[in-house]
Z-matrix of the N, CA and C atoms (Angstrom, degrees):
N
C 1 1.426
C 2 1.541 1 108.98
N 3 1.402 2 115.48 1 -49.05
C 4 1.447 3 116.97 2 -177.53
C 5 1.467 4 110.39 3 -69.54
N 6 1.338 5 122.35 4 -27.95
C 7 1.438 6 121.71 5 178.54
C 8 1.536 7 107.36 6 -69.06
N 9 1.302 8 119.47 7 -37.85
C 10 1.481 9 123.45 8 178.80
C 11 1.528 10 110.58 9 -63.58
N 12 1.309 11 117.44 10 -41.08
C 13 1.465 12 121.35 11 -176.79
C 14 1.557 13 107.86 12 -73.04
N 15 1.353 14 117.18 13 -33.62
C 16 1.434 15 118.62 14 -178.00
C 17 1.469 16 111.24 15 -75.21
N 18 1.331 17 120.83 16 -22.65
C 19 1.480 18 125.90 17 178.45
C 20 1.449 19 112.96 18 -75.82
N 21 1.347 20 117.39 19 -30.33
C 22 1.505 21 122.91 20 -172.18
C 23 1.527 22 110.64 21 -99.05
N 24 1.333 23 119.78 22 24.77
C 25 1.465 24 118.13 23 176.14
C 26 1.467 25 108.54 24 -72.60
N 27 1.401 26 119.23 25 134.15
C 28 1.424 27 122.58 26 178.29
C 29 1.525 28 111.48 27 -73.35
N 30 1.356 29 111.41 28 139.88
C 31 1.474 30 118.07 29 179.43
C 32 1.539 31 106.56 30 -135.33
N 33 1.284 32 117.66 31 163.71
C 34 1.451 33 121.00 32 176.27
C 35 1.514 34 110.86 33 114.53
N 36 1.344 35 113.31 34 -166.62
C 37 1.456 36 118.59 35 -173.81
C 38 1.488 37 117.46 36 -69.25
N 39 1.367 38 115.38 37 -19.52
C 40 1.496 39 121.65 38 179.75
C 41 1.524 40 114.03 39 -90.54
N 42 1.302 41 117.62 40 -13.37
C 43 1.427 42 122.39 41 -174.52
C 44 1.526 43 111.62 42 -68.56
N 45 1.385 44 115.47 43 125.18
C 46 1.468 45 120.15 44 176.51
C 47 1.539 46 114.25 45 96.08
N 48 1.329 47 116.07 46 -2.48
C 49 1.529 48 115.90 47 -179.20
C 50 1.521 49 107.69 48 -88.36
N 51 1.289 50 112.91 49 151.27
C 52 1.461 51 119.60 50 -175.92
C 53 1.548 52 107.38 51 -81.10
N 54 1.283 53 115.18 52 153.90
C 55 1.477 54 119.97 53 -178.60
C 56 1.522 55 107.69 54 -110.32
N 57 1.344 56 117.82 55 163.88
C 58 1.451 57 120.92 56 174.97
C 59 1.525 58 115.08 57 -56.20
N 60 1.327 59 114.53 58 -26.81
C 61 1.440 60 120.66 59 -177.97
C 62 1.538 61 107.93 60 -68.31
N 63 1.338 62 121.15 61 -33.56
C 64 1.456 63 123.52 62 175.76
C 65 1.448 64 112.55 63 -64.50
N 66 1.313 65 116.15 64 -39.90
C 67 1.502 66 121.86 65 177.66
C 68 1.493 67 109.51 66 -63.73
N 69 1.341 68 118.18 67 -37.67
C 70 1.450 69 121.32 68 -176.64
C 71 1.493 70 108.65 69 -69.80
N 72 1.328 71 116.30 70 -39.20
C 73 1.544 72 119.39 71 179.78
C 74 1.529 73 107.34 72 -65.67
N 75 1.276 74 118.54 73 -45.49
C 76 1.467 75 121.18 74 -178.48
C 77 1.590 76 110.06 75 -60.35
N 78 1.333 77 116.56 76 -40.23
C 79 1.513 78 121.02 77 -179.71
C 80 1.496 79 108.23 78 -68.10
N 81 1.298 80 117.75 79 -39.39
C 82 1.489 81 117.92 80 -178.38
C 83 1.542 82 109.37 81 -67.36
N 84 1.374 83 118.56 82 -42.25
C 85 1.428 84 121.42 83 177.59
C 86 1.531 85 111.73 84 -61.24
N 87 1.388 86 117.72 85 -41.94
C 88 1.417 87 121.16 86 179.97
C 89 1.548 88 110.53 87 -65.84
N 90 1.309 89 117.97 88 -40.53
C 91 1.473 90 119.46 89 174.18
C 92 1.548 91 114.04 90 -60.33
N 93 1.326 92 115.57 91 -43.17
C 94 1.435 93 120.74 92 175.43
C 95 1.474 94 113.70 93 -59.68
N 96 1.315 95 115.71 94 -39.20
C 97 1.427 96 120.17 95 -176.84
C 98 1.578 97 110.09 96 -69.97
N 99 1.318 98 114.92 97 -40.02
C 100 1.473 99 120.57 98 176.52
C 101 1.549 100 112.19 99 -61.88
N 102 1.344 101 112.92 100 -42.73
C 103 1.482 102 115.61 101 178.44
C 104 1.446 103 112.61 102 -66.83
N 105 1.347 104 118.98 103 -37.52
C 106 1.507 105 121.41 104 177.56
C 107 1.497 106 111.54 105 -64.98
N 108 1.360 107 118.38 106 -39.20
C 109 1.453 108 120.48 107 179.47
C 110 1.510 109 110.45 108 -68.25
N 111 1.311 110 118.89 109 -39.02
C 112 1.482 111 122.55 110 178.45
C 113 1.514 112 108.21 111 -62.34
N 114 1.353 113 119.24 112 -45.06
C 115 1.453 114 123.73 113 -177.99
C 116 1.568 115 109.05 114 -65.19
N 117 1.327 116 117.57 115 -40.94
C 118 1.442 117 120.80 116 -179.14
C 119 1.563 118 109.17 117 -62.58
N 120 1.359 119 116.57 118 -44.91
C 121 1.476 120 120.16 119 -178.41
C 122 1.507 121 109.85 120 -61.11
N 123 1.381 122 119.58 121 -40.30
C 124 1.476 123 120.31 122 178.23
C 125 1.499 124 110.50 123 -61.41
N 126 1.314 125 119.60 124 -41.97
C 127 1.369 126 121.74 125 179.76
C 128 1.550 127 113.32 126 -68.46
N 129 1.305 128 116.57 127 -36.00
C 130 1.536 129 121.41 128 177.07
C 131 1.514 130 111.59 129 -68.55
N 132 1.365 131 119.45 130 -29.32
C 133 1.342 132 121.53 131 178.95
C 134 1.507 133 112.06 132 -71.44
N 135 1.301 134 118.04 133 -25.57
C 136 1.433 135 125.54 134 178.17
C 137 1.487 136 117.15 135 -75.36
N 138 1.404 137 115.18 136 -15.95
C 139 1.440 138 117.99 137 -179.88
C 140 1.522 139 111.88 138 -75.03
N 141 1.365 140 114.91 139 151.52
C 142 1.493 141 114.96 140 176.78
C 143 1.517 142 111.30 141 -73.45
N 144 1.335 143 113.77 142 162.46
C 145 1.512 144 120.30 143 -177.87
C 146 1.566 145 109.91 144 -64.20
N 147 1.260 146 117.45 145 -35.77
C 148 1.466 147 121.07 146 -179.32
C 149 1.524 148 110.40 147 -138.87
N 150 1.335 149 117.24 148 153.85
C 151 1.452 150 118.42 149 176.39
C 152 1.503 151 112.19 150 -105.02
N 153 1.369 152 115.08 151 18.30
C 154 1.474 153 118.81 152 178.24
C 155 1.542 154 107.78 153 -69.32
N 156 1.334 155 117.58 154 141.17
C 157 1.456 156 119.21 155 179.67
C 158 1.521 157 109.65 156 -72.63
N 159 1.381 158 115.36 157 145.12
C 160 1.499 159 118.26 158 178.42
C 161 1.470 160 112.45 159 -68.13
N 162 1.323 161 117.64 160 -40.83
C 163 1.448 162 121.91 161 -176.25
C 164 1.562 163 107.32 162 -126.19
N 165 1.307 164 117.77 163 85.99
C 166 1.504 165 115.78 164 -176.92
C 167 1.537 166 109.37 165 -72.64
N 168 1.303 167 112.82 166 144.06
C 169 1.436 168 118.28 167 177.16
C 170 1.559 169 109.35 168 -77.56
N 171 1.323 170 112.38 169 153.85
C 172 1.467 171 115.30 170 -177.17
C 173 1.487 172 117.83 171 -52.80
N 174 1.372 173 117.16 172 -35.11
C 175 1.473 174 118.22 173 -177.69
C 176 1.520 175 111.73 174 -90.01
N 177 1.298 176 119.42 175 1.27
C 178 1.451 177 123.47 176 -174.31
C 179 1.544 178 109.21 177 -73.11
N 180 1.380 179 119.92 178 -27.22
C 181 1.419 180 118.42 179 -176.84
C 182 1.505 181 113.75 180 -68.51
N 183 1.280 182 118.01 181 -26.03
C 184 1.418 183 119.98 182 175.26
C 185 1.534 184 115.92 183 -74.96
N 186 1.348 185 115.60 184 -22.34
C 187 1.417 186 119.78 185 -175.41
C 188 1.502 187 111.87 186 -95.54
N 189 1.302 188 122.77 187 -18.54
C 190 1.461 189 122.21 188 -175.63
C 191 1.478 190 111.21 189 -72.26
N 192 1.333 191 116.81 190 125.54
C 193 1.460 192 123.23 191 175.07
C 194 1.523 193 113.28 192 80.93
N 195 1.324 194 118.07 193 11.17
C 196 1.464 195 119.17 194 -177.20
C 197 1.500 196 106.35 195 -124.13
N 198 1.332 197 115.85 196 162.24
C 199 1.417 198 121.70 197 175.05
C 200 1.543 199 107.49 198 -84.88
N 201 1.295 200 113.27 199 150.82
C 202 1.510 201 117.30 200 177.06
C 203 1.508 202 111.44 201 -56.57
N 204 1.311 203 116.17 202 125.09
C 205 1.493 204 120.06 203 179.99
C 206 1.454 205 114.38 204 91.04
N 207 1.346 206 120.83 205 -6.20
C 208 1.399 207 120.73 206 -178.90
C 209 1.576 208 112.56 207 -73.89
N 210 1.342 209 116.37 208 -29.10
C 211 1.402 210 120.62 209 175.08
C 212 1.516 211 110.34 210 -116.12
N 213 1.348 212 111.20 211 133.93
C 214 1.485 213 117.90 212 -176.97
C 215 1.501 214 107.08 213 -72.44
N 216 1.325 215 119.38 214 146.77
C 217 1.457 216 123.30 215 176.50
C 218 1.547 217 106.62 216 -62.29
N 219 1.410 218 112.00 217 154.37
C 220 1.501 219 119.40 218 -179.27
C 221 1.478 220 109.54 219 -74.87
N 222 1.290 221 114.03 220 150.50
C 223 1.456 222 119.56 221 172.61
C 224 1.514 223 109.82 222 -82.66
N 225 1.284 224 116.23 223 -176.52
C 226 1.551 225 119.40 224 -175.04
C 227 1.545 226 111.05 225 -64.33
N 228 1.281 227 119.73 226 -29.66
C 229 1.495 228 119.37 227 -175.67
C 230 1.551 229 112.77 228 -85.47
N 231 1.279 230 119.99 229 -0.97
C 232 1.444 231 123.64 230 175.25
C 233 1.531 232 114.01 231 97.89
N 234 1.367 233 117.61 232 3.38
C 235 1.502 234 120.94 233 -179.65
C 236 1.511 235 105.35 234 -103.19
N 237 1.289 236 115.02 235 149.72
C 238 1.485 237 117.89 236 177.72
C 239 1.506 238 110.85 237 -69.79
N 240 1.342 239 113.79 238 146.87
C 241 1.471 240 118.15 239 177.61
C 242 1.527 241 109.81 240 -69.42
N 243 1.276 242 115.30 241 151.03
C 244 1.454 243 121.93 242 177.16
C 245 1.560 244 107.15 243 -67.53
N 246 1.366 245 113.70 244 140.75
C 247 1.472 246 117.33 245 176.75
C 248 1.476 247 113.69 246 -61.91
N 249 1.292 248 117.50 247 146.54
C 250 1.462 249 121.15 248 -179.50
C 251 1.557 250 107.41 249 -79.82
N 252 1.218 251 114.73 250 138.78
C 253 1.537 252 120.76 251 176.11
C 254 1.550 253 108.86 252 -67.43
N 255 1.337 254 112.18 253 140.48
C 256 1.537 255 117.33 254 179.48
C 257 1.462 256 111.02 255 -85.63
């Protein structure tokens, strides 16, 4: 099979030139890219300016920007509990 494919390689003055089909493929890909960018812009315009909550819960301030378990829960007087020794 490989020998057959190797024997039928085109050579001569027309070898390596682009065909109109290649231009068509490029234009289709370009049109698809433009449509995808327009769709993405429509979706981005629908997003809110900020994702900050309007009414944050009292315990939410300790959880924002931290990994779960990185901050100990608050004790009854509003101060964080001391970390447990390892």
